[in-house]
Residue frames relative to the residue before (quaternion, step in Angstrom):
aa qw qx qy qz dx dy dz
M 1.0000 0.0000 0.0000 0.0000 0.00 0.00 0.00
S 0.4221 -0.7097 0.5073 0.2466 3.54 -0.84 0.98
A 0.6563 -0.5226 0.3696 0.3994 3.56 -1.27 0.37
S 0.6595 0.5111 -0.3195 0.4491 3.62 0.97 -0.82
T 0.6478 0.5101 -0.3274 0.4615 3.58 1.01 -0.76
A 0.6548 0.5103 -0.3157 0.4595 3.56 0.97 -0.84
E 0.6425 0.5260 -0.3208 0.4555 3.55 1.03 -0.83
H 0.6572 0.5125 -0.3074 0.4593 3.63 1.00 -0.83
A 0.6575 0.5086 -0.3091 0.4620 3.59 1.01 -0.82
A 0.6612 0.5232 -0.3097 0.4395 3.58 1.08 -0.67
Q 0.5839 0.5887 -0.3824 0.4077 3.61 1.16 -0.45
P 0.4851 -0.6656 0.4727 0.3133 3.65 -0.97 0.80
K 0.4875 -0.6695 0.4815 0.2869 3.60 -1.12 0.79
A 0.4834 -0.6534 0.5017 0.2962 3.56 -1.05 0.80
P 0.5251 -0.6392 0.4432 0.3454 3.66 -0.95 0.72
R 0.4583 -0.6774 0.5028 0.2797 3.58 -1.04 0.81
S 0.3724 -0.7471 0.5189 0.1844 3.53 -1.06 0.82
F 0.0303 -0.7807 0.6240 -0.0113 3.60 -0.83 1.07
P 0.4794 -0.6504 0.4865 0.3323 3.64 -0.98 0.72
K 0.3312 -0.7500 0.5433 0.1806 3.54 -0.93 0.92
P 0.5142 -0.6461 0.4540 0.3347 3.63 -0.99 0.78
Q 0.1986 -0.7571 0.6147 0.0975 3.51 -1.07 0.85
F 0.2061 -0.7956 0.5618 0.0943 3.61 -0.54 1.17
T 0.1279 -0.8257 0.5492 0.0127 3.54 -0.73 1.15
D 0.4753 -0.6742 0.4225 0.3755 3.61 1.33 0.01
A 0.5375 0.5909 -0.4266 0.4242 3.57 1.22 0.48
E 0.4902 0.6811 -0.4269 0.3371 3.57 1.27 -0.05
A 0.6176 -0.5293 0.4232 0.3991 3.54 -1.26 0.46
G 0.8065 0.2636 -0.2087 0.4863 3.55 -0.88 0.95
A 0.5480 0.6398 -0.4003 0.3607 3.59 1.23 -0.10
L 0.6252 0.5746 -0.3425 0.4021 3.58 1.10 -0.65
E 0.2885 -0.7392 0.5852 0.1671 3.54 -1.02 0.87
F 0.1415 0.7673 -0.6131 0.1237 3.56 -0.81 1.03
P 0.7617 -0.4380 0.2022 0.4326 3.63 -1.18 0.43
S 0.7903 0.2739 -0.1661 0.5222 3.61 0.98 -0.71
S 0.1876 0.8254 -0.5140 0.1391 3.57 1.14 0.62
N 0.7536 0.3878 -0.2034 0.4903 3.56 0.98 -0.83
S 0.5262 0.6287 -0.4117 0.3979 3.57 1.28 0.16
R 0.4419 -0.6885 0.5062 0.2728 3.55 -1.19 0.53
S 0.6949 0.3824 -0.2727 0.5446 3.58 1.27 -0.05
Y 0.1161 -0.8078 0.5778 0.0126 3.55 -0.96 0.93
N 0.1071 -0.7720 0.6240 0.0563 3.55 -1.11 0.75
Y 0.2819 -0.7445 0.5798 0.1735 3.53 -1.10 0.73
F 0.7045 0.3540 -0.2529 0.5607 3.57 1.27 0.40
Q 0.4917 -0.6331 0.5068 0.3171 3.54 -1.28 0.30
P 0.3568 -0.7462 0.5114 0.2332 3.64 -0.47 1.08
A 0.5734 -0.5939 0.4381 0.3557 3.55 -1.17 0.56
K 0.7648 0.2321 -0.1333 0.5860 3.58 1.15 -0.66
L 0.7833 -0.3223 0.2180 0.4848 3.55 -1.26 -0.25
R 0.7894 0.1331 -0.0611 0.5961 3.56 1.04 -0.84
A 0.5375 -0.6141 0.4683 0.3386 3.53 -1.17 0.58
T 0.3707 -0.7082 0.5547 0.2311 3.55 -1.05 0.76
T 0.6586 -0.4768 0.3847 0.4369 3.57 -1.28 0.22
Y 0.5979 0.5704 -0.3487 0.4423 3.56 1.07 -0.77
E 0.6855 0.4648 -0.2908 0.4790 3.60 0.88 -0.89
D 0.6425 0.5523 -0.3294 0.4168 3.59 0.92 -0.87
V 0.7769 0.3561 -0.1893 0.4835 3.58 0.91 -0.89
T 0.7205 0.4407 -0.2452 0.4761 3.61 1.24 -0.17
F 0.6685 0.5266 -0.3080 0.4254 3.56 0.93 -0.87
D 0.8548 0.1191 -0.1254 0.4892 3.57 -1.02 0.92
V 0.3662 0.6932 -0.5319 0.3202 3.62 1.13 0.39
Q 0.7098 0.3823 -0.2179 0.5500 3.55 1.11 -0.76
P 0.4305 -0.7241 0.4645 0.2729 3.66 -0.71 0.97
D 0.0345 -0.7816 0.6229 0.0024 3.53 -1.26 0.48
P 0.4264 -0.7207 0.4798 0.2617 3.63 -0.64 1.04
D 0.6115 0.5621 -0.3575 0.4269 3.60 1.14 -0.49
R 0.7456 0.3724 -0.2169 0.5083 3.58 1.22 -0.28
H 0.8677 0.0503 0.0235 0.4939 3.59 0.42 -1.15
L 0.6781 0.4763 -0.3048 0.4695 3.62 1.06 -0.57
T 0.0956 -0.8478 0.5199 0.0428 3.59 0.44 1.22
Q 0.6671 0.4894 -0.3057 0.4712 3.59 1.18 -0.45
G 0.5806 -0.5659 0.3809 0.4445 3.59 1.28 -0.02
W 0.7269 -0.4031 0.3029 0.4663 3.55 -1.30 -0.04
I 0.3003 -0.7675 0.5423 0.1633 3.58 -0.92 0.89
Y 0.7577 0.1827 -0.1613 0.6054 3.58 1.29 0.14
G 0.0249 -0.8081 0.5885 0.0036 3.56 -1.21 0.34
F 0.5537 -0.5877 0.4734 0.3520 3.52 -1.35 0.10
A 0.6115 -0.5918 0.3823 0.3602 3.55 -1.11 0.67
D 0.8009 0.2695 -0.1283 0.5191 3.58 1.01 -0.75
G 0.7789 0.2801 -0.1702 0.5347 3.58 1.12 0.42
P 0.7272 -0.4185 0.3028 0.4521 3.58 -1.29 -0.21
G 0.5885 -0.6093 0.4088 0.3395 3.54 -1.27 0.20
G 0.8490 0.2826 -0.1517 0.4199 3.49 -1.37 0.26
Y 0.6935 -0.4016 0.3747 0.4662 3.53 -0.88 -1.09
P 0.0971 -0.8513 0.5122 0.0590 3.62 0.41 1.15
Q 0.4888 -0.6724 0.4790 0.2820 3.54 -1.02 0.83
E 0.5765 0.6154 -0.3656 0.3941 3.59 1.22 -0.35
W 0.5105 0.6514 -0.4259 0.3655 3.60 1.23 0.00
T 0.7434 0.2187 -0.2163 0.5939 3.58 1.26 0.19
A 0.5148 -0.6452 0.4716 0.3104 3.56 -1.18 0.58
L 0.5796 0.5780 -0.3772 0.4332 3.60 1.24 -0.30
K 0.1988 -0.7717 0.5955 0.1017 3.54 -1.23 0.57
A 0.1138 -0.7927 0.5964 0.0542 3.55 -1.21 0.54
T 0.5127 -0.6143 0.4998 0.3316 3.54 -1.09 0.70
D 0.7739 -0.0769 0.0702 0.6247 3.56 1.05 -0.82
W 0.3238 -0.7709 0.5196 0.1759 3.59 -0.34 1.24
H 0.6439 0.5675 -0.3160 0.4044 3.58 1.14 -0.62
R 0.4863 0.6586 -0.4480 0.3592 3.61 1.19 0.04
F 0.5950 0.6054 -0.3709 0.3767 3.57 1.09 -0.60
R 0.0052 -0.7472 0.6645 -0.0002 3.52 -1.09 0.89
D 0.4464 -0.6720 0.5222 0.2763 3.56 -0.96 0.87
P 0.3910 -0.7341 0.4943 0.2529 3.65 -0.57 1.03
N 0.6293 0.5219 -0.3360 0.4677 3.61 1.22 -0.39
E 0.2371 -0.8031 0.5036 0.2125 3.57 1.31 -0.36
E 0.1533 0.8207 -0.5292 0.1512 3.55 0.80 1.06
W 0.1779 0.7280 -0.6541 0.1029 3.53 -0.97 0.94
E 0.8149 -0.3222 0.1408 0.4607 3.57 -1.29 0.10
Q 0.6873 0.4949 -0.3021 0.4375 3.61 0.78 -0.96
T 0.6823 0.4869 -0.3016 0.4544 3.59 0.88 -0.91
I 0.6036 0.5622 -0.3608 0.4352 3.60 1.02 -0.71
Y 0.7059 0.4505 -0.2666 0.4771 3.58 0.78 -1.01
R 0.6729 0.5128 -0.3093 0.4343 3.58 0.88 -0.93
N 0.7018 0.4770 -0.2826 0.4473 3.59 0.78 -1.00
N 0.7010 0.4576 -0.2824 0.4685 3.58 0.86 -0.91
A 0.6128 0.5367 -0.3542 0.4594 3.59 1.06 -0.65
N 0.6395 0.5232 -0.3286 0.4576 3.59 1.00 -0.78
V 0.6560 0.5086 -0.3136 0.4610 3.59 0.96 -0.85
V 0.6666 0.5017 -0.3041 0.4598 3.57 0.87 -0.95
R 0.6493 0.5204 -0.3161 0.4558 3.58 0.97 -0.87
Q 0.6790 0.4869 -0.2937 0.4644 3.57 0.89 -0.91
T 0.6415 0.5291 -0.3197 0.4543 3.58 0.98 -0.86
Q 0.6749 0.4954 -0.2991 0.4577 3.57 0.90 -0.91
Q 0.6292 0.5274 -0.3353 0.4620 3.58 1.04 -0.74
N 0.6467 0.5189 -0.3186 0.4594 3.58 0.98 -0.83
L 0.6704 0.4935 -0.3005 0.4656 3.58 0.94 -0.86
D 0.6467 0.5109 -0.3231 0.4651 3.58 0.99 -0.81
N 0.6646 0.4984 -0.3079 0.4638 3.59 0.93 -0.85
A 0.6306 0.5355 -0.3376 0.4490 3.58 1.03 -0.76
K 0.6408 0.5150 -0.3257 0.4670 3.58 1.01 -0.76
L 0.6696 0.5076 -0.3050 0.4483 3.57 0.88 -0.95
A 0.7332 0.4149 -0.2289 0.4878 3.57 1.03 -0.78
S 0.3475 -0.7467 0.4863 0.2921 3.59 1.32 -0.05
A 0.1292 0.8571 -0.4877 0.1041 3.54 1.07 0.84
Y 0.6506 0.5537 -0.3304 0.4013 3.59 1.05 -0.69
E 0.5774 0.6316 -0.3754 0.3560 3.58 1.15 -0.52
S 0.6654 0.5090 -0.3058 0.4525 3.60 1.18 -0.45
W 0.4740 0.6860 -0.4409 0.3322 3.58 1.26 -0.08
A 0.4472 -0.6576 0.5364 0.2826 3.56 -1.09 0.76
P 0.6240 -0.5631 0.3808 0.3855 3.62 -1.06 0.64
S 0.6437 0.5268 -0.3393 0.4393 3.62 0.96 -0.74
W 0.6546 0.4961 -0.3173 0.4740 3.59 1.10 -0.69
V 0.5935 0.5512 -0.3602 0.4627 3.58 1.06 -0.67
R 0.6674 0.4907 -0.2975 0.4747 3.58 0.91 -0.93
F 0.6281 0.5408 -0.3384 0.4456 3.60 1.00 -0.80
I 0.6895 0.4806 -0.2837 0.4616 3.60 0.84 -0.97
E 0.6916 0.4861 -0.3038 0.4394 3.60 0.78 -0.93
R 0.7252 0.4292 -0.2458 0.4790 3.59 1.02 -0.76
H 0.8265 0.3204 -0.1447 0.4397 3.57 0.54 -1.15
L 0.6502 0.4506 -0.3339 0.5126 3.60 0.98 -0.66
G 0.6143 0.5417 -0.3403 0.4618 3.56 1.11 -0.64
A 0.6506 0.5095 -0.3170 0.4654 3.58 0.99 -0.80
W 0.6199 0.5626 -0.3456 0.4240 3.58 1.04 -0.77
M 0.5423 0.6219 -0.3923 0.4066 3.58 1.15 -0.54
H 0.6586 0.5166 -0.3164 0.4463 3.61 0.98 -0.80
A 0.6273 0.5306 -0.3355 0.4608 3.57 1.05 -0.74
E 0.6777 0.4927 -0.2969 0.4581 3.59 0.87 -0.94
N 0.6697 0.4958 -0.3021 0.4631 3.58 0.92 -0.88
G 0.6500 0.5258 -0.3245 0.4424 3.59 0.95 -0.82
L 0.6708 0.4858 -0.3017 0.4723 3.57 0.95 -0.83
G 0.6707 0.5092 -0.3072 0.4434 3.57 0.91 -0.88
L 0.7577 0.4156 -0.2111 0.4568 3.55 0.83 -1.01
H 0.8243 0.2915 -0.1145 0.4717 3.57 0.84 -0.96
V 0.6777 0.3996 -0.3108 0.5333 3.60 1.25 0.02
F 0.7999 0.3234 -0.1854 0.4703 3.59 0.38 -1.19
T 0.6357 0.4936 -0.3433 0.4842 3.61 0.97 -0.69
A 0.6545 0.5391 -0.3129 0.4279 3.58 1.01 -0.81
V 0.7900 0.3269 -0.1724 0.4892 3.63 0.96 -0.77
Q 0.4809 0.7110 -0.4321 0.2764 3.63 1.20 -0.13
R 0.6772 0.4438 -0.3072 0.5001 3.60 1.24 0.01
S 0.6020 0.6492 -0.3148 0.3420 3.57 1.29 -0.22
G 0.5669 0.6183 -0.3887 0.3812 3.60 1.15 -0.39
P 0.5594 -0.6519 0.4034 0.3153 3.62 -1.13 0.58
T 0.7707 0.2406 -0.1797 0.5620 3.64 1.21 -0.14
N 0.5850 -0.5892 0.4332 0.3506 3.53 -1.22 0.53
M 0.5676 0.5930 -0.3893 0.4179 3.60 1.14 -0.52
I 0.6745 0.4635 -0.2831 0.5000 3.58 1.03 -0.79
N 0.7002 0.4878 -0.2840 0.4371 3.57 0.74 -1.03
N 0.6169 0.5482 -0.3460 0.4464 3.57 1.07 -0.69
A 0.6587 0.5062 -0.3040 0.4662 3.58 0.96 -0.89
V 0.6620 0.4961 -0.3068 0.4706 3.60 0.98 -0.83
A 0.6281 0.5328 -0.3378 0.4556 3.60 1.03 -0.73
V 0.6374 0.5054 -0.3218 0.4845 3.60 1.03 -0.76
N 0.5957 0.5610 -0.3415 0.4624 3.57 1.09 -0.77
S 0.6468 0.5168 -0.3052 0.4705 3.58 0.99 -0.86
A 0.6544 0.5142 -0.3091 0.4603 3.57 0.95 -0.89
H 0.6167 0.5471 -0.3411 0.4518 3.60 1.03 -0.76
K 0.6880 0.4903 -0.2882 0.4507 3.56 0.81 -1.01
L 0.6891 0.4827 -0.2920 0.4548 3.57 0.85 -0.92
R 0.6462 0.5063 -0.3298 0.4662 3.59 1.00 -0.74
F 0.6571 0.5035 -0.3155 0.4638 3.59 0.94 -0.83
A 0.6299 0.5144 -0.3342 0.4764 3.60 1.00 -0.76
Q 0.6440 0.5068 -0.3159 0.4781 3.59 1.02 -0.78
D 0.6220 0.5351 -0.3417 0.4582 3.60 0.99 -0.76
L 0.6601 0.5006 -0.3046 0.4699 3.59 0.97 -0.84
A 0.6416 0.5210 -0.3234 0.4608 3.58 1.03 -0.76
L 0.6703 0.4831 -0.2979 0.4781 3.58 0.95 -0.85
Y 0.6057 0.5432 -0.3403 0.4714 3.58 1.10 -0.68
N 0.6304 0.5362 -0.3177 0.4628 3.55 1.02 -0.85
L 0.6569 0.4943 -0.3064 0.4798 3.60 1.00 -0.81
D 0.6260 0.5439 -0.3310 0.4503 3.58 1.01 -0.82
L 0.6875 0.4772 -0.2774 0.4719 3.56 0.90 -0.94
S 0.6087 0.5547 -0.3490 0.4473 3.58 1.08 -0.67
E 0.6933 0.4586 -0.2645 0.4889 3.57 1.09 -0.75
S 0.7464 0.4472 -0.2191 0.4415 3.57 1.04 -0.79
L 0.7635 0.3443 -0.1749 0.5177 3.59 1.08 -0.68
S 0.3799 -0.7178 0.5382 0.2253 3.55 -0.71 1.05
G 0.8119 0.2381 -0.1920 0.4973 3.57 -0.79 1.00
F 0.4830 0.6497 -0.4537 0.3726 3.60 1.24 0.03
D 0.2541 -0.7787 0.5602 0.1235 3.58 -0.69 1.12
G 0.1909 -0.8380 0.5060 0.0724 3.55 -0.21 1.28
S 0.7025 0.4511 -0.2802 0.4738 3.61 1.22 0.01
V 0.4895 0.6989 -0.4220 0.3063 3.59 1.23 -0.24
H 0.5324 0.6482 -0.4103 0.3579 3.60 1.17 -0.47
R 0.5983 0.5588 -0.3759 0.4341 3.62 1.07 -0.57
T 0.6674 0.4911 -0.2942 0.4763 3.56 0.91 -0.90
V 0.6332 0.5323 -0.3284 0.4559 3.57 0.99 -0.84
W 0.6756 0.5027 -0.2942 0.4519 3.58 0.87 -0.96
H 0.7477 0.4152 -0.2229 0.4678 3.60 0.95 -0.82
E 0.8357 0.2658 -0.0895 0.4722 3.58 0.99 -0.74
D 0.5939 0.5823 -0.3911 0.3941 3.64 1.01 -0.61
P 0.4885 -0.7025 0.4299 0.2882 3.64 -0.65 1.06
V 0.6478 0.5417 -0.3481 0.4071 3.61 0.95 -0.72
W 0.7208 0.4377 -0.2471 0.4774 3.60 1.17 -0.47
Q 0.5235 0.6757 -0.4168 0.3094 3.60 1.15 -0.23
G 0.6013 0.5424 -0.3661 0.4585 3.60 1.14 -0.49
V 0.6523 0.4942 -0.3076 0.4854 3.57 1.00 -0.84
R 0.6481 0.5245 -0.3205 0.4496 3.56 0.93 -0.87
R 0.6508 0.5083 -0.3110 0.4704 3.58 0.95 -0.89
N 0.6367 0.5377 -0.3158 0.4536 3.58 0.96 -0.89
V 0.6872 0.4814 -0.2829 0.4648 3.57 0.83 -0.98
E 0.6809 0.4943 -0.3024 0.4479 3.59 0.86 -0.90
L 0.6446 0.4977 -0.3268 0.4796 3.61 1.04 -0.65
L 0.6042 0.5505 -0.3555 0.4534 3.60 1.08 -0.64
T 0.6463 0.5261 -0.3300 0.4435 3.59 1.01 -0.71
A 0.6870 0.4785 -0.2802 0.4697 3.59 1.22 -0.38
A 0.4305 0.6998 -0.4720 0.3197 3.62 1.25 0.01
G 0.3125 -0.7969 0.4927 0.1569 3.58 -0.67 1.08
D 0.6614 0.4698 -0.2852 0.5104 3.58 1.18 -0.59
W 0.4413 -0.7328 0.4420 0.2699 3.60 -0.52 1.14
A 0.6709 0.4863 -0.3099 0.4663 3.61 0.95 -0.81
E 0.6205 0.5295 -0.3453 0.4640 3.58 1.04 -0.67
A 0.6334 0.5356 -0.3309 0.4500 3.59 0.99 -0.82
V 0.6803 0.4695 -0.2898 0.4825 3.60 0.92 -0.90
F 0.6520 0.5187 -0.3092 0.4586 3.60 0.93 -0.89
A 0.7111 0.4674 -0.2666 0.4526 3.58 0.76 -1.05
T 0.6876 0.4679 -0.2859 0.4759 3.59 1.08 -0.64
N 0.7922 0.3709 -0.1952 0.4435 3.57 0.52 -1.18
I 0.7354 0.3944 -0.2439 0.4942 3.59 1.04 -0.62
V 0.7746 0.3547 -0.1984 0.4846 3.60 0.76 -0.99
Y 0.7468 0.4143 -0.2403 0.4615 3.59 0.50 -1.18
E 0.6950 0.4915 -0.3000 0.4306 3.58 0.76 -0.98
Q 0.6695 0.4893 -0.3145 0.4621 3.60 0.96 -0.77
L 0.7590 0.4105 -0.2147 0.4574 3.58 0.85 -0.95
V 0.7845 0.2773 -0.1403 0.5366 3.60 1.10 -0.64
G 0.7072 0.4865 -0.2792 0.4303 3.59 0.73 -1.03
V 0.7069 0.4265 -0.2550 0.5034 3.57 0.75 -1.05
L 0.5927 0.5799 -0.3583 0.4290 3.59 1.07 -0.75
F 0.7353 0.4108 -0.2410 0.4822 3.60 0.81 -0.97
R 0.7262 0.4589 -0.2694 0.4353 3.59 0.72 -1.04
S 0.8061 0.3286 -0.1475 0.4694 3.54 0.65 -1.16
H 0.7770 0.3789 -0.1962 0.4629 3.56 0.79 -1.02
L 0.7244 0.3368 -0.2648 0.5401 3.60 1.24 0.07
V 0.7753 0.3804 -0.2310 0.4481 3.59 0.25 -1.26
M 0.7332 0.4239 -0.2553 0.4664 3.59 0.76 -0.99
Q 0.6284 0.5416 -0.3390 0.4437 3.60 1.19 -0.37
I 0.8134 0.3201 -0.1366 0.4661 3.58 0.90 -0.87
S 0.4559 0.7140 -0.4488 0.2845 3.62 1.20 -0.25
A 0.6926 0.4880 -0.2948 0.4419 3.58 0.76 -1.03
R 0.6332 0.5383 -0.3353 0.4437 3.59 1.03 -0.72
N 0.7146 0.4005 -0.2391 0.5214 3.56 1.23 -0.43
G 0.6192 -0.6056 0.3227 0.3817 3.58 1.20 0.58
D 0.5841 0.5814 -0.3553 0.4411 3.58 1.23 0.41
Y 0.0319 -0.8081 0.5882 0.0015 3.59 -0.55 1.15
V 0.5586 0.6167 -0.3841 0.4002 3.59 1.29 -0.10
T 0.6751 0.5258 -0.3020 0.4203 3.58 0.81 -1.01
P 0.6487 0.5162 -0.3576 0.4300 3.68 0.84 -0.74
A 0.6353 0.5256 -0.3387 0.4532 3.60 1.02 -0.72
L 0.6615 0.5036 -0.2983 0.4689 3.56 1.01 -0.85
V 0.7030 0.4483 -0.2651 0.4843 3.57 0.81 -1.02
G 0.6013 0.5721 -0.3545 0.4307 3.59 1.10 -0.63
S 0.6125 0.5322 -0.3609 0.4598 3.60 1.07 -0.59
G 0.6456 0.5061 -0.3202 0.4738 3.58 1.05 -0.72
E 0.6457 0.5080 -0.3157 0.4746 3.56 1.06 -0.74
H 0.6234 0.5239 -0.3349 0.4742 3.58 1.07 -0.70
D 0.6029 0.5436 -0.3466 0.4700 3.59 1.03 -0.75
Y 0.6836 0.4912 -0.2988 0.4496 3.55 0.84 -0.97
N 0.6170 0.5430 -0.3576 0.4434 3.62 0.99 -0.70
R 0.6456 0.4938 -0.3162 0.4892 3.58 1.04 -0.72
D 0.6743 0.4906 -0.2974 0.4650 3.57 0.95 -0.86
L 0.6222 0.5240 -0.3391 0.4725 3.57 1.07 -0.66
A 0.6030 0.5768 -0.3618 0.4158 3.60 1.04 -0.71
Y 0.7016 0.4279 -0.2910 0.4899 3.62 0.82 -0.88
T 0.6278 0.5411 -0.3393 0.4450 3.60 1.04 -0.76
R 0.6477 0.5172 -0.3058 0.4684 3.55 0.96 -0.91
A 0.6657 0.5031 -0.3058 0.4585 3.60 0.91 -0.90
L 0.6699 0.5155 -0.3031 0.4401 3.58 0.90 -0.92
F 0.7574 0.3981 -0.2286 0.4644 3.58 0.70 -1.06
T 0.5730 0.5463 -0.3905 0.4698 3.60 1.16 -0.39
Q 0.6415 0.5186 -0.3154 0.4691 3.56 0.99 -0.84
L 0.6882 0.4728 -0.2841 0.4713 3.59 0.91 -0.89
A 0.6518 0.5250 -0.3210 0.4432 3.59 1.01 -0.77
H 0.7623 0.3132 -0.1728 0.5394 3.58 1.15 -0.60
D 0.2318 0.7919 -0.5259 0.2062 3.58 1.18 0.55
D 0.5859 -0.6297 0.3849 0.3348 3.58 -0.95 0.93
R 0.7905 0.3080 -0.1454 0.5090 3.59 0.91 -0.89
H 0.8177 0.2968 -0.1127 0.4802 3.56 0.91 -0.92
G 0.3157 0.7937 -0.4795 0.2010 3.61 1.24 0.14
P 0.6886 0.4731 -0.3098 0.4539 3.65 0.72 -0.93
H 0.6381 0.5174 -0.3246 0.4689 3.59 0.98 -0.82
N 0.6869 0.4918 -0.2949 0.4465 3.59 0.85 -0.94
R 0.6450 0.5104 -0.3304 0.4629 3.59 0.99 -0.75
E 0.6228 0.5304 -0.3381 0.4653 3.57 1.06 -0.69
V 0.6484 0.5067 -0.3126 0.4745 3.59 0.98 -0.84
M 0.6658 0.5017 -0.3051 0.4604 3.59 0.90 -0.90
H 0.6295 0.5257 -0.3446 0.4568 3.58 1.02 -0.70
R 0.6255 0.5161 -0.3387 0.4771 3.59 1.04 -0.68
W 0.6381 0.5149 -0.3304 0.4676 3.57 1.00 -0.78
L 0.6215 0.5375 -0.3383 0.4586 3.57 1.01 -0.77
A 0.6664 0.5128 -0.3035 0.4482 3.56 0.91 -0.92
T 0.6617 0.4924 -0.2991 0.4798 3.59 1.18 -0.54
W 0.8145 0.3459 -0.1419 0.4437 3.56 0.71 -1.12
A 0.5947 0.5934 -0.3820 0.3851 3.62 1.02 -0.60
P 0.6658 0.4823 -0.3361 0.4595 3.67 0.81 -0.79
L 0.6285 0.5445 -0.3310 0.4460 3.58 1.07 -0.73
S 0.7065 0.4468 -0.2606 0.4830 3.58 0.90 -0.92
L 0.6080 0.5399 -0.3534 0.4626 3.59 1.08 -0.64
A 0.6524 0.5050 -0.3113 0.4717 3.57 0.99 -0.83
A 0.6394 0.5227 -0.3241 0.4614 3.60 0.99 -0.84
A 0.6519 0.5152 -0.3127 0.4602 3.58 0.99 -0.85
R 0.6681 0.5083 -0.3093 0.4468 3.60 0.88 -0.89
E 0.6579 0.5222 -0.3176 0.4400 3.58 1.02 -0.75
L 0.6074 0.5537 -0.3508 0.4488 3.60 1.25 -0.31
Q 0.4204 0.7656 -0.4325 0.2239 3.59 1.21 -0.36
P 0.6486 0.5481 -0.3586 0.3878 3.69 0.81 -0.79
I 0.6519 0.5339 -0.3534 0.4063 3.63 1.01 -0.63
W 0.5133 0.6322 -0.4288 0.3910 3.63 1.21 -0.19
S 0.7282 0.4325 -0.2379 0.4755 3.60 1.12 -0.61
Q 0.5394 0.6703 -0.3915 0.3262 3.61 1.22 -0.09
P 0.6478 0.4921 -0.3559 0.4600 3.69 0.89 -0.65
Q 0.5802 -0.6032 0.4225 0.3477 3.55 -1.13 0.63
E 0.7758 0.2296 -0.1198 0.5753 3.57 1.00 -0.87
R 0.0140 -0.8013 0.5969 -0.0370 3.59 -0.75 1.07
T 0.2709 -0.7859 0.5386 0.1376 3.56 -1.08 0.69
V 0.8067 0.1176 -0.0466 0.5772 3.60 0.96 -0.79
P 0.4439 -0.6795 0.5068 0.2905 3.59 -1.03 0.68
F 0.6721 -0.5084 0.3501 0.4090 3.56 -1.24 0.45
A 0.6364 0.5546 -0.3470 0.4087 3.61 0.86 -0.89
Q 0.6642 0.4951 -0.3076 0.4681 3.59 0.97 -0.81
S 0.6461 0.5140 -0.3129 0.4695 3.58 0.98 -0.84
F 0.6596 0.5220 -0.3006 0.4496 3.57 0.94 -0.93
E 0.6524 0.5067 -0.3140 0.4680 3.59 0.96 -0.81
A 0.6341 0.5229 -0.3307 0.4638 3.58 1.04 -0.75
A 0.6413 0.5183 -0.3212 0.4658 3.59 1.02 -0.79
K 0.6700 0.4883 -0.3038 0.4694 3.59 0.91 -0.86
A 0.6125 0.5428 -0.3498 0.4559 3.59 1.08 -0.67
G 0.6252 0.5364 -0.3355 0.4569 3.58 1.04 -0.72
L 0.6592 0.4934 -0.3108 0.4748 3.59 0.96 -0.82
R 0.6345 0.5303 -0.3385 0.4490 3.59 0.95 -0.81
S 0.6211 0.5495 -0.3394 0.4439 3.60 1.04 -0.74
V 0.6665 0.4843 -0.3010 0.4803 3.58 0.94 -0.85
L 0.6628 0.5117 -0.3095 0.4506 3.58 0.90 -0.89
A 0.5989 0.5630 -0.3616 0.4399 3.59 1.08 -0.64
D 0.6322 0.5253 -0.3290 0.4649 3.60 1.02 -0.75
L 0.7050 0.4613 -0.2565 0.4737 3.57 1.06 -0.76
G 0.4545 -0.6885 0.4507 0.3411 3.57 1.24 -0.23
L 0.5099 0.6424 -0.4131 0.3958 3.58 1.19 0.56
E 0.1515 -0.7602 0.6249 0.0933 3.54 -1.10 0.74
F 0.1209 0.7839 -0.5950 0.1297 3.54 -0.84 1.02
D 0.3223 -0.7684 0.5259 0.1709 3.56 -0.71 1.09
L 0.2158 -0.8112 0.5335 0.1040 3.57 -0.18 1.28
D 0.6465 0.5571 -0.3262 0.4065 3.59 1.05 -0.64
Q 0.6924 0.4741 -0.2771 0.4680 3.57 1.19 -0.46
Q 0.5274 0.6471 -0.4089 0.3685 3.56 1.28 -0.09
K 0.2731 -0.7578 0.5751 0.1431 3.53 -0.94 0.94
E 0.6195 -0.5323 0.4153 0.4006 3.54 -1.24 0.40
S 0.3352 -0.7494 0.5381 0.1908 3.54 -0.94 0.92
């Protein structure tokens, strides 16, 4: 080894240079916030102290540029705006995400609740067959069920398929759309229950005409007001108007009038304990659907910024749909006298239905004189 090489080897090596990390507080986990030390995180404000399972699996499933899509909608329709535009309704909200479904409907509750109804309905039908319960029905009651309960099936199916299914994708948040989708499932299941009941009676009752309901729905004068009302509801372009006009106006004045104030009132007097159980499941569905509808429109009617505007819009909707539903209800009056045994007159039933609508309107801060409305 030469002297120069030995001298170079003896010199200490210079330390190697590595870039040092620079922390700017922009790293994941650097931000301090109220739940920084918690193992559970929410990107929304729960309605209560803790988020429910319903909120965890429903909130923010649907995108919204006002919350997370800072770049705007990443997709759109060929002939319109992108995503879920708020312009699809005339109503406005300071924050659409405030709405929570009081029923807290999500996947598990949908299957559980509907499975319970189907199971109970099937048990009632099986027991009725074993007990030959239909044989005690008076001929006038048989005709009433085959004609009028059968016709009601078309109303329920039309609303479920062409109103709620049609608008269940139009709301600006998944909390709203989820509730409307469940509403659609309720209507379609109830219509199916009525159809299966019709088949059961066709097999069990000699002379029961299981197809006459089509003629009644299309041609019987007492049903043409209801049919017109339902068909016009399917043409409503504003998703909130469709839900408002159906669940608040039509259902209170026509749906509850027929299901609760007629069928469920007089069935037992005519020796029928099966039909009230079936129709009662549909009425229970509506009570759940009314709960979310009432919560949604009450919130919008009393919105901090847009409440007056929303109440004005709702009042216009009332002026359009209330006369239509009142006329449909009045045209049903003749069927109150068809069963052999009756408990309440039409006038009493009609007043009870109007009282139900007034109760809902009071929550919304709306005043509307139902007694002064003429048939449209």
